N, C-alpha and C positions, 0 to 999 in steps of 0.2 A: 504493500499500499504506500502510495507516493504521499509526502508530507507536503501540504500547502503552505504557502506563506502568507500570513494574514496582512491586512493593510498596516497595522501598527508596526509589524516587525520591519515592513518596506519604509515606514516613515521613520523609524529609528536609525535604518541604514542611510536614508535619504538625508536627514538632519546631520548625522555625523560626517556624511561626504561633503555636503555644502560648507559646514562649519570648518572641517579639516582643510578644505580648499582656501578658506579665509585665513586660517592659522598658518598656512604654507607660504603667505605672502610675507616677504620680509618687512620688518618696521623700517622707516627710512631714516630715523634719527636717534641717536643715542644707542645704548645697548638694552634694548627692549625685546623680549620674546613674546609671542602669542601662543597660548596654550588652548586646547580643546579639553574641556573637563565633562565626563558623561557619569553620571551616578550609576552605582551598583546595579540599580534595577532598570537601567536604561530608558529611564522616563524624563530625566533633566539633562539639559545640554547647555553648557557654558562656554562661551569664547571670551578668553580675558588676556589683557595685556599686563606684564609684569617686568620691571626693570628700572633702568636709570636714563635720563635725558638732560644734558646740560645740569648735572648734579642735583637734579631733581627726582624725586620717587615718582615713578609712574606703576600704577596699579589700578585695574579697574575692568569691569564688565563691559563686553563689547555686545555680547547677545546672550540672553536667558531664554529659552524654549523649554517646555514641558509637554510631555504627552498625558493628558488627563482626561477620563470620562469619554475616550474615543475620539478625542481631538487635539491638535496641536495648538498649545496656548504659547503665544508670544509674549513673555513677560517685559522684556527689553529688546530694543533692536537698534543698535548704534550703528549698523552699517548703512552707508551712503544711501542706496536704493532699497535697502531692507531685503530680508530673504524671503519674504511672503511670495513675490513674484516668481522666484526660484521654483519654490514649493509647489506653486499653481502650475507652471510650466512643466513639472515633473509630473503632473497628475493627481496633487493633492487637491480634493474639491475645497472651494472656498467656504462652503458651510461646514468644514471640518477644521478651520484655522481660526482661532479667536485672538483678536489683537488686544490682548489683556492690559496693555499700557493705555488704552483709552478708557474712559469710564464707561460704566455699563449703559448708561443712558446715550452715549456716542456711538456704541458699536452697532447698534441697529442701523446706522446711516453708513457704514463703512463698506457693504457688500460682503462682509465676512461673517462668520458665526458671532452670536451674542454671548454665548456661554455654553 
């Protein structure tokens, strides 16, 4: 009997690939690395910068996404054009993506899932 890959497994792989592609882009200034962090349950994905630039500490979240209740929740997206377009282009339905960085009353106007 063949094992079928569930959409959520595909989403985990997709999120990891998209964010790893961004992590692989060298930081232009200073000694700063970009890391992809995936939780043990495979439902939280974070892209973070860490290092030093011009004698100043650089540390911060670039993207935080979560798979929750059969949807991809984008809690924070600091990528210039965002990752939602890449998710949709890869086949994730808009009604399965929650732009959680918007207040609930604004989400209904985004074209994406409310919750």
